[in-house]
py3Dmol code that shows the C-alpha trace and the ligand (Angstrom):
import py3Dmol

protein = """\
ATOM      1  CA  MET A   1      59.691  49.965 162.460  1.00  0.00           C
ATOM      2  CA  LYS A   2      60.351  52.716 164.995  1.00  0.00           C
ATOM      3  CA  ASP A   3      60.252  51.866 168.596  1.00  0.00           C
ATOM      4  CA  LYS A   4      57.475  54.279 169.421  1.00  0.00           C
ATOM      5  CA  GLN A   5      54.166  55.250 167.721  1.00  0.00           C
ATOM      6  CA  LEU A   6      54.013  59.000 167.019  1.00  0.00           C
ATOM      7  CA  ILE A   7      50.564  60.267 167.798  1.00  0.00           C
ATOM      8  CA  ILE A   8      50.043  64.065 166.961  1.00  0.00           C
ATOM      9  CA  GLY A   9      47.079  66.113 167.890  1.00  0.00           C
ATOM     10  CA  ASN A  10      46.342  69.004 165.439  1.00  0.00           C
ATOM     11  CA  TRP A  11      44.017  71.296 167.343  1.00  0.00           C
ATOM     12  CA  LYS A  12      43.611  73.735 164.491  1.00  0.00           C
ATOM     13  CA  MET A  13      41.931  77.015 165.523  1.00  0.00           C
ATOM     14  CA  ASN A  14      40.628  75.502 168.798  1.00  0.00           C
ATOM     15  CA  PRO A  15      39.792  75.775 171.670  1.00  0.00           C
ATOM     16  CA  LYS A  16      38.413  79.205 172.361  1.00  0.00           C
ATOM     17  CA  SER A  17      40.493  80.025 175.548  1.00  0.00           C
ATOM     18  CA  ALA A  18      44.004  79.296 176.839  1.00  0.00           C
ATOM     19  CA  ARG A  19      42.296  78.094 179.976  1.00  0.00           C
ATOM     20  CA  GLU A  20      40.425  75.361 178.087  1.00  0.00           C
ATOM     21  CA  ALA A  21      43.525  74.540 176.188  1.00  0.00           C
ATOM     22  CA  ARG A  22      45.450  73.994 179.421  1.00  0.00           C
ATOM     23  CA  ALA A  23      42.727  71.810 180.918  1.00  0.00           C
ATOM     24  CA  THR A  24      42.519  69.679 177.827  1.00  0.00           C
ATOM     25  CA  PHE A  25      46.286  69.303 177.671  1.00  0.00           C
ATOM     26  CA  LEU A  26      46.654  68.387 181.248  1.00  0.00           C
ATOM     27  CA  ASN A  27      43.916  65.822 180.899  1.00  0.00           C
ATOM     28  CA  ILE A  28      45.723  64.185 177.912  1.00  0.00           C
ATOM     29  CA  LYS A  29      49.120  64.442 179.440  1.00  0.00           C
ATOM     30  CA  SER A  30      47.968  62.587 182.599  1.00  0.00           C
ATOM     31  CA  LYS A  31      47.488  59.455 180.424  1.00  0.00           C
ATOM     32  CA  ALA A  32      50.156  60.086 177.822  1.00  0.00           C
ATOM     33  CA  ALA A  33      52.855  60.494 180.381  1.00  0.00           C
ATOM     34  CA  LYS A  34      52.330  56.753 181.314  1.00  0.00           C
ATOM     35  CA  LEU A  35      52.675  55.380 177.919  1.00  0.00           C
ATOM     36  CA  ARG A  36      56.086  53.887 177.010  1.00  0.00           C
ATOM     37  CA  ASN A  37      55.364  53.063 173.416  1.00  0.00           C
ATOM     38  CA  VAL A  38      53.845  56.258 172.322  1.00  0.00           C
ATOM     39  CA  GLN A  39      55.215  59.775 171.658  1.00  0.00           C
ATOM     40  CA  THR A  40      52.358  62.221 171.968  1.00  0.00           C
ATOM     41  CA  ILE A  41      52.613  65.708 170.499  1.00  0.00           C
ATOM     42  CA  ILE A  42      49.953  68.379 170.861  1.00  0.00           C
ATOM     43  CA  CYS A  43      49.934  71.111 168.323  1.00  0.00           C
ATOM     44  CA  PRO A  44      47.907  74.061 169.810  1.00  0.00           C
ATOM     45  CA  THR A  45      47.376  77.400 167.966  1.00  0.00           C
ATOM     46  CA  HIS A  46      50.446  79.704 168.314  1.00  0.00           C
ATOM     47  CA  VAL A  47      48.971  81.900 171.177  1.00  0.00           C
ATOM     48  CA  HIS A  48      48.352  78.867 173.394  1.00  0.00           C
ATOM     49  CA  ILE A  49      51.858  77.411 173.151  1.00  0.00           C
ATOM     50  CA  ARG A  50      53.409  79.342 176.117  1.00  0.00           C
ATOM     51  CA  GLU A  51      50.466  78.518 178.243  1.00  0.00           C
ATOM     52  CA  LEU A  52      50.920  74.801 177.597  1.00  0.00           C
ATOM     53  CA  THR A  53      54.833  74.700 177.749  1.00  0.00           C
ATOM     54  CA  GLN A  54      54.482  75.586 181.259  1.00  0.00           C
ATOM     55  CA  SER A  55      52.541  72.307 181.750  1.00  0.00           C
ATOM     56  CA  VAL A  56      55.005  69.964 179.860  1.00  0.00           C
ATOM     57  CA  THR A  57      56.841  67.652 182.184  1.00  0.00           C
ATOM     58  CA  GLY A  58      59.199  64.797 180.828  1.00  0.00           C
ATOM     59  CA  HIS A  59      59.330  63.932 177.170  1.00  0.00           C
ATOM     60  CA  ARG A  60      56.279  61.617 176.529  1.00  0.00           C
ATOM     61  CA  CYS A  61      53.797  64.389 175.825  1.00  0.00           C
ATOM     62  CA  VAL A  62      55.273  67.550 174.162  1.00  0.00           C
ATOM     63  CA  LEU A  63      54.293  70.342 172.003  1.00  0.00           C
ATOM     64  CA  GLY A  64      54.327  71.255 168.278  1.00  0.00           C
ATOM     65  CA  ALA A  65      53.189  74.282 166.298  1.00  0.00           C
ATOM     66  CA  GLN A  66      50.850  74.255 163.321  1.00  0.00           C
ATOM     67  CA  ASP A  67      52.751  76.396 161.014  1.00  0.00           C
ATOM     68  CA  VAL A  68      55.928  78.575 160.711  1.00  0.00           C
ATOM     69  CA  SER A  69      57.089  81.590 158.603  1.00  0.00           C
ATOM     70  CA  ALA A  70      59.087  80.957 155.505  1.00  0.00           C
ATOM     71  CA  GLU A  71      61.305  83.942 156.504  1.00  0.00           C
ATOM     72  CA  LYS A  72      63.985  83.856 159.148  1.00  0.00           C
ATOM     73  CA  GLU A  73      63.088  87.153 160.726  1.00  0.00           C
ATOM     74  CA  GLY A  74      62.189  90.789 160.091  1.00  0.00           C
ATOM     75  CA  ALA A  75      59.114  92.723 158.676  1.00  0.00           C
ATOM     76  CA  HIS A  76      56.563  89.947 158.246  1.00  0.00           C
ATOM     77  CA  THR A  77      53.420  91.034 159.896  1.00  0.00           C
ATOM     78  CA  GLY A  78      51.481  88.234 161.480  1.00  0.00           C
ATOM     79  CA  ASP A  79      54.143  85.634 160.948  1.00  0.00           C
ATOM     80  CA  VAL A  80      55.999  83.572 163.606  1.00  0.00           C
ATOM     81  CA  SER A  81      59.694  82.458 163.019  1.00  0.00           C
ATOM     82  CA  ALA A  82      61.149  79.076 163.572  1.00  0.00           C
ATOM     83  CA  ALA A  83      63.502  80.785 166.191  1.00  0.00           C
ATOM     84  CA  GLN A  84      60.551  82.079 168.033  1.00  0.00           C
ATOM     85  CA  LEU A  85      58.908  78.701 168.036  1.00  0.00           C
ATOM     86  CA  LEU A  86      61.976  77.112 169.391  1.00  0.00           C
ATOM     87  CA  ASP A  87      62.164  79.766 172.070  1.00  0.00           C
ATOM     88  CA  SER A  88      58.475  78.994 173.021  1.00  0.00           C
ATOM     89  CA  GLY A  89      59.268  75.393 173.670  1.00  0.00           C
ATOM     90  CA  VAL A  90      57.930  73.402 170.666  1.00  0.00           C
ATOM     91  CA  THR A  91      59.860  70.264 169.480  1.00  0.00           C
ATOM     92  CA  HIS A  92      57.766  69.842 166.250  1.00  0.00           C
ATOM     93  CA  CYS A  93      55.930  71.769 163.700  1.00  0.00           C
ATOM     94  CA  ILE A  94      53.404  70.869 160.986  1.00  0.00           C
ATOM     95  CA  VAL A  95      54.073  72.381 157.525  1.00  0.00           C
ATOM     96  CA  GLY A  96      52.160  72.026 154.353  1.00  0.00           C
ATOM     97  CA  HIS A  97      48.856  71.024 155.848  1.00  0.00           C
ATOM     98  CA  SER A  98      46.162  71.008 153.131  1.00  0.00           C
ATOM     99  CA  GLU A  99      44.335  73.820 154.877  1.00  0.00           C
ATOM    100  CA  ARG A 100      47.470  76.032 154.551  1.00  0.00           C
ATOM    101  CA  ARG A 101      48.196  74.830 150.959  1.00  0.00           C
ATOM    102  CA  ALA A 102      44.575  75.862 150.130  1.00  0.00           C
ATOM    103  CA  THR A 103      45.526  79.553 150.900  1.00  0.00           C
ATOM    104  CA  GLY A 104      48.138  79.228 148.146  1.00  0.00           C
ATOM    105  CA  GLU A 105      51.179  77.744 149.751  1.00  0.00           C
ATOM    106  CA  SER A 106      53.490  76.251 147.236  1.00  0.00           C
ATOM    107  CA  ASP A 107      55.932  73.342 147.543  1.00  0.00           C
ATOM    108  CA  SER A 108      58.984  75.806 147.404  1.00  0.00           C
ATOM    109  CA  LEU A 109      57.534  77.932 150.229  1.00  0.00           C
ATOM    110  CA  ILE A 110      57.016  74.756 152.198  1.00  0.00           C
ATOM    111  CA  SER A 111      60.558  73.673 151.474  1.00  0.00           C
ATOM    112  CA  LYS A 112      61.874  77.017 152.889  1.00  0.00           C
ATOM    113  CA  LYS A 113      59.911  76.380 156.088  1.00  0.00           C
ATOM    114  CA  ILE A 114      61.301  72.939 156.496  1.00  0.00           C
ATOM    115  CA  GLN A 115      64.776  74.197 156.091  1.00  0.00           C
ATOM    116  CA  LEU A 116      64.274  76.958 158.733  1.00  0.00           C
ATOM    117  CA  LEU A 117      62.790  74.461 161.170  1.00  0.00           C
ATOM    118  CA  THR A 118      65.586  72.010 160.864  1.00  0.00           C
ATOM    119  CA  LYS A 119      68.245  74.791 161.264  1.00  0.00           C
ATOM    120  CA  ASN A 120      66.378  75.572 164.563  1.00  0.00           C
ATOM    121  CA  ASN A 121      66.253  71.916 165.634  1.00  0.00           C
ATOM    122  CA  ILE A 122      62.486  71.632 165.276  1.00  0.00           C
ATOM    123  CA  THR A 123      61.180  68.453 163.640  1.00  0.00           C
ATOM    124  CA  PRO A 124      59.057  69.234 160.602  1.00  0.00           C
ATOM    125  CA  ILE A 125      55.805  67.229 160.035  1.00  0.00           C
ATOM    126  CA  LEU A 126      55.336  67.613 156.250  1.00  0.00           C
ATOM    127  CA  CYS A 127      51.775  66.961 155.107  1.00  0.00           C
ATOM    128  CA  ILE A 128      51.017  65.739 151.690  1.00  0.00           C
ATOM    129  CA  GLY A 129      47.986  64.310 149.978  1.00  0.00           C
ATOM    130  CA  GLU A 130      45.772  64.333 146.959  1.00  0.00           C
ATOM    131  CA  GLN A 131      42.533  66.105 146.539  1.00  0.00           C
ATOM    132  CA  GLN A 132      40.825  63.198 144.808  1.00  0.00           C
ATOM    133  CA  ARG A 133      41.569  59.545 143.702  1.00  0.00           C
ATOM    134  CA  ASP A 134      41.089  59.366 139.972  1.00  0.00           C
ATOM    135  CA  GLU A 135      40.800  56.125 138.182  1.00  0.00           C
ATOM    136  CA  ALA A 136      43.794  56.817 135.946  1.00  0.00           C
ATOM    137  CA  GLY A 137      45.972  57.041 139.033  1.00  0.00           C
ATOM    138  CA  ARG A 138      47.221  60.543 138.542  1.00  0.00           C
ATOM    139  CA  TYR A 139      47.212  61.056 142.335  1.00  0.00           C
ATOM    140  CA  ILE A 140      50.327  58.882 142.540  1.00  0.00           C
ATOM    141  CA  GLN A 141      52.134  61.450 140.348  1.00  0.00           C
ATOM    142  CA  HIS A 142      50.708  64.281 142.429  1.00  0.00           C
ATOM    143  CA  ILE A 143      52.003  62.856 145.721  1.00  0.00           C
ATOM    144  CA  LYS A 144      55.436  62.246 144.126  1.00  0.00           C
ATOM    145  CA  GLN A 145      55.598  65.848 142.940  1.00  0.00           C
ATOM    146  CA  GLN A 146      54.414  67.335 146.270  1.00  0.00           C
ATOM    147  CA  LEU A 147      56.814  65.153 148.276  1.00  0.00           C
ATOM    148  CA  LEU A 148      59.936  65.896 146.221  1.00  0.00           C
ATOM    149  CA  GLY A 149      58.871  69.458 145.568  1.00  0.00           C
ATOM    150  CA  SER A 150      58.473  70.199 149.249  1.00  0.00           C
ATOM    151  CA  LEU A 151      61.903  68.482 150.049  1.00  0.00           C
ATOM    152  CA  GLN A 152      63.822  70.253 147.167  1.00  0.00           C
ATOM    153  CA  GLY A 153      66.749  72.149 148.741  1.00  0.00           C
ATOM    154  CA  VAL A 154      66.558  70.353 152.072  1.00  0.00           C
ATOM    155  CA  PRO A 155      69.903  69.055 152.847  1.00  0.00           C
ATOM    156  CA  LYS A 156      70.026  65.170 152.693  1.00  0.00           C
ATOM    157  CA  THR A 157      71.432  64.997 156.218  1.00  0.00           C
ATOM    158  CA  GLN A 158      68.122  66.535 157.408  1.00  0.00           C
ATOM    159  CA  ILE A 159      65.767  64.254 155.523  1.00  0.00           C
ATOM    160  CA  GLY A 160      66.091  61.152 157.783  1.00  0.00           C
ATOM    161  CA  GLY A 161      64.701  63.142 160.695  1.00  0.00           C
ATOM    162  CA  LEU A 162      61.535  64.210 159.071  1.00  0.00           C
ATOM    163  CA  VAL A 163      57.992  63.140 159.672  1.00  0.00           C
ATOM    164  CA  ILE A 164      55.803  62.743 156.568  1.00  0.00           C
ATOM    165  CA  ALA A 165      52.089  62.816 157.212  1.00  0.00           C
ATOM    166  CA  TYR A 166      49.993  61.372 154.389  1.00  0.00           C
ATOM    167  CA  GLU A 167      46.700  63.222 154.558  1.00  0.00           C
ATOM    168  CA  PRO A 168      44.344  62.761 151.565  1.00  0.00           C
ATOM    169  CA  ILE A 169      42.216  65.725 151.433  1.00  0.00           C
ATOM    170  CA  TRP A 170      38.979  63.709 150.581  1.00  0.00           C
ATOM    171  CA  ALA A 171      39.393  61.977 153.972  1.00  0.00           C
ATOM    172  CA  ILE A 172      39.960  64.940 156.236  1.00  0.00           C
ATOM    173  CA  GLY A 173      37.512  66.819 158.374  1.00  0.00           C
ATOM    174  CA  LYS A 174      33.727  66.666 159.003  1.00  0.00           C
ATOM    175  CA  ASP A 175      33.082  67.000 155.368  1.00  0.00           C
ATOM    176  CA  ALA A 176      35.206  63.977 154.291  1.00  0.00           C
ATOM    177  CA  GLN A 177      33.841  62.048 151.336  1.00  0.00           C
ATOM    178  CA  ARG A 178      34.766  58.760 153.237  1.00  0.00           C
ATOM    179  CA  GLU A 179      37.356  57.373 155.531  1.00  0.00           C
ATOM    180  CA  ALA A 180      40.539  56.008 154.045  1.00  0.00           C
ATOM    181  CA  THR A 181      40.897  52.308 154.502  1.00  0.00           C
ATOM    182  CA  PRO A 182      44.030  50.691 155.784  1.00  0.00           C
ATOM    183  CA  GLU A 183      44.600  49.420 152.195  1.00  0.00           C
ATOM    184  CA  ASP A 184      44.300  53.041 150.765  1.00  0.00           C
ATOM    185  CA  ILE A 185      46.899  54.157 153.396  1.00  0.00           C
ATOM    186  CA  LEU A 186      49.189  51.189 152.867  1.00  0.00           C
ATOM    187  CA  GLU A 187      49.307  51.862 149.083  1.00  0.00           C
ATOM    188  CA  ILE A 188      50.531  55.363 149.737  1.00  0.00           C
ATOM    189  CA  SER A 189      52.887  54.622 152.752  1.00  0.00           C
ATOM    190  CA  ILE A 190      54.610  52.166 150.442  1.00  0.00           C
ATOM    191  CA  LEU A 191      54.811  54.719 147.657  1.00  0.00           C
ATOM    192  CA  ILE A 192      56.160  57.381 149.935  1.00  0.00           C
ATOM    193  CA  ARG A 193      58.854  55.029 151.309  1.00  0.00           C
ATOM    194  CA  LYS A 194      59.949  54.006 147.751  1.00  0.00           C
ATOM    195  CA  ILE A 195      60.091  57.609 146.556  1.00  0.00           C
ATOM    196  CA  LEU A 196      62.291  58.556 149.624  1.00  0.00           C
ATOM    197  CA  VAL A 197      64.615  55.490 149.249  1.00  0.00           C
ATOM    198  CA  ASP A 198      64.951  56.126 145.494  1.00  0.00           C
ATOM    199  CA  ALA A 199      65.773  59.811 146.000  1.00  0.00           C
ATOM    200  CA  TYR A 200      67.984  59.600 149.130  1.00  0.00           C
ATOM    201  CA  GLY A 201      69.115  56.105 149.509  1.00  0.00           C
ATOM    202  CA  LYS A 202      68.008  53.179 151.666  1.00  0.00           C
ATOM    203  CA  LYS A 203      69.377  54.339 154.956  1.00  0.00           C
ATOM    204  CA  THR A 204      67.993  57.937 154.843  1.00  0.00           C
ATOM    205  CA  GLY A 205      64.717  56.809 153.179  1.00  0.00           C
ATOM    206  CA  GLU A 206      64.015  54.276 155.818  1.00  0.00           C
ATOM    207  CA  SER A 207      64.638  56.676 158.671  1.00  0.00           C
ATOM    208  CA  VAL A 208      61.918  58.908 157.790  1.00  0.00           C
ATOM    209  CA  THR A 209      58.833  58.446 160.003  1.00  0.00           C
ATOM    210  CA  ILE A 210      55.569  58.132 157.890  1.00  0.00           C
ATOM    211  CA  ILE A 211      52.239  58.730 159.552  1.00  0.00           C
ATOM    212  CA  TYR A 212      48.592  59.022 158.515  1.00  0.00           C
ATOM    213  CA  GLY A 213      45.913  61.694 159.145  1.00  0.00           C
ATOM    214  CA  GLY A 214      42.349  62.152 158.077  1.00  0.00           C
ATOM    215  CA  SER A 215      39.391  61.240 160.241  1.00  0.00           C
ATOM    216  CA  VAL A 216      41.205  59.154 162.624  1.00  0.00           C
ATOM    217  CA  HIS A 217      39.320  58.150 165.675  1.00  0.00           C
ATOM    218  CA  PRO A 218      39.489  55.426 168.424  1.00  0.00           C
ATOM    219  CA  GLU A 219      37.568  52.933 166.220  1.00  0.00           C
ATOM    220  CA  ASN A 220      39.888  53.082 163.183  1.00  0.00           C
ATOM    221  CA  ALA A 221      43.121  53.912 164.741  1.00  0.00           C
ATOM    222  CA  GLU A 222      44.269  50.432 165.488  1.00  0.00           C
ATOM    223  CA  SER A 223      43.565  48.948 162.074  1.00  0.00           C
ATOM    224  CA  ILE A 224      45.383  51.892 160.410  1.00  0.00           C
ATOM    225  CA  LEU A 225      48.459  51.383 162.574  1.00  0.00           C
ATOM    226  CA  VAL A 226      48.431  47.708 162.114  1.00  0.00           C
ATOM    227  CA  ARG A 227      47.620  47.412 158.438  1.00  0.00           C
ATOM    228  CA  GLY A 228      48.315  50.783 156.999  1.00  0.00           C
ATOM    229  CA  GLY A 229      52.094  50.596 157.045  1.00  0.00           C
ATOM    230  CA  VAL A 230      52.442  53.911 159.069  1.00  0.00           C
ATOM    231  CA  GLU A 231      54.370  54.650 162.253  1.00  0.00           C
ATOM    232  CA  GLY A 232      51.856  57.114 163.768  1.00  0.00           C
ATOM    233  CA  LEU A 233      48.779  59.302 163.271  1.00  0.00           C
ATOM    234  CA  LEU A 234      47.956  62.952 162.788  1.00  0.00           C
ATOM    235  CA  VAL A 235      44.562  63.504 164.569  1.00  0.00           C
ATOM    236  CA  GLY A 236      42.360  66.505 164.163  1.00  0.00           C
ATOM    237  CA  ARG A 237      38.773  66.481 165.730  1.00  0.00           C
ATOM    238  CA  ALA A 238      39.373  63.500 167.987  1.00  0.00           C
ATOM    239  CA  SER A 239      42.391  65.092 169.505  1.00  0.00           C
ATOM    240  CA  LEU A 240      40.149  67.860 171.045  1.00  0.00           C
ATOM    241  CA  ASP A 241      38.175  65.255 172.971  1.00  0.00           C
ATOM    242  CA  PRO A 242      40.310  63.920 175.882  1.00  0.00           C
ATOM    243  CA  THR A 243      38.395  60.815 176.283  1.00  0.00           C
ATOM    244  CA  LYS A 244      38.591  59.882 172.566  1.00  0.00           C
ATOM    245  CA  PHE A 245      42.309  60.975 172.374  1.00  0.00           C
ATOM    246  CA  THR A 246      43.309  59.158 175.503  1.00  0.00           C
ATOM    247  CA  THR A 247      41.547  55.979 174.293  1.00  0.00           C
ATOM    248  CA  LEU A 248      43.409  56.314 170.955  1.00  0.00           C
ATOM    249  CA  ILE A 249      46.901  56.811 172.420  1.00  0.00           C
ATOM    250  CA  SER A 250      46.289  53.913 174.781  1.00  0.00           C
ATOM    251  CA  LEU A 251      45.419  51.630 171.829  1.00  0.00           C
ATOM    252  CA  ALA A 252      48.486  52.780 169.992  1.00  0.00           C
ATOM    253  CA  ASN A 253      50.476  51.979 173.073  1.00  0.00           C
ATOM    254  CA  SER A 254      49.329  48.340 173.174  1.00  0.00           C
ATOM    255  CA  ILE A 255      50.121  47.561 169.507  1.00  0.00           C
TER     256      ILE A 255
END
"""
ligand_1 = """\
9
LIG
P 40.491 65.246 161.120
O 41.752 66.198 160.697
O 41.145 64.255 161.950
O 39.573 66.174 161.830
O 39.999 64.656 159.825
C 43.053 65.729 160.390
C 43.939 66.877 159.960
O 43.470 67.822 159.243
O 45.121 66.845 160.260
"""
view = py3Dmol.view(width=600, height=400)
view.addModel(protein, "pdb")
view.setStyle({"model": 0}, {"cartoon": {"style": "trace"}})
view.addModel(ligand_1, "xyz")
view.setStyle({"model": 1}, {"stick": {}})
view.zoomTo()
view.show()
């Protein structure tokens, strides 16, 4: 068990203005900065990162990006490189979110992103998760393939520092089929840990931080953290509401 819970807010394509982003961030930071047992990371859209880095003080509430280019530099219209993200002040970056995979991102592309991030000292938050839970249990194989496929080519020395976010697609967003139970989450957090230990050895496999995301809110956060076998949360909608999000990080702090 890590000494701090890792709570990440994924703001997706919100809010509309940098001004609103700053106000929400400052609101969250005023609480997050006091919490010893939680590392809070807010991932705004790329164009709001600079506005918010100016508001970061200390290390308890810092910034992440939501995606990165798979290319190092050059002629890639619309892309943002890992070096540019580092320069803008982020410490973490989400990769392989299901909303990105839905646009056609492959495991090998995601692996290139992870490698560029680690070369630039940015911690990747790799998202994996199945579309559906089928009775035959094929989702287990799917998760294994996605995990190992996204890590293929990543040097073993970089694996231990990664964050893996288990995000079942059926439990994400306002159209989620249902919420994942702590038992659903525990099953997969154990699976992910086993796959990592088998592939990279006990020491490296146990160093990886495993978190959960998908319809997390203040009412279910505690049971997921206590019974889900995870060391943190990736929060979408509830991270845009400072009241909900600060309640959530305070709960995580007292576990
Ligand atoms: P949600 O999003 O919390 O709004 O379900 C989670 C995510 O997509 O990371």
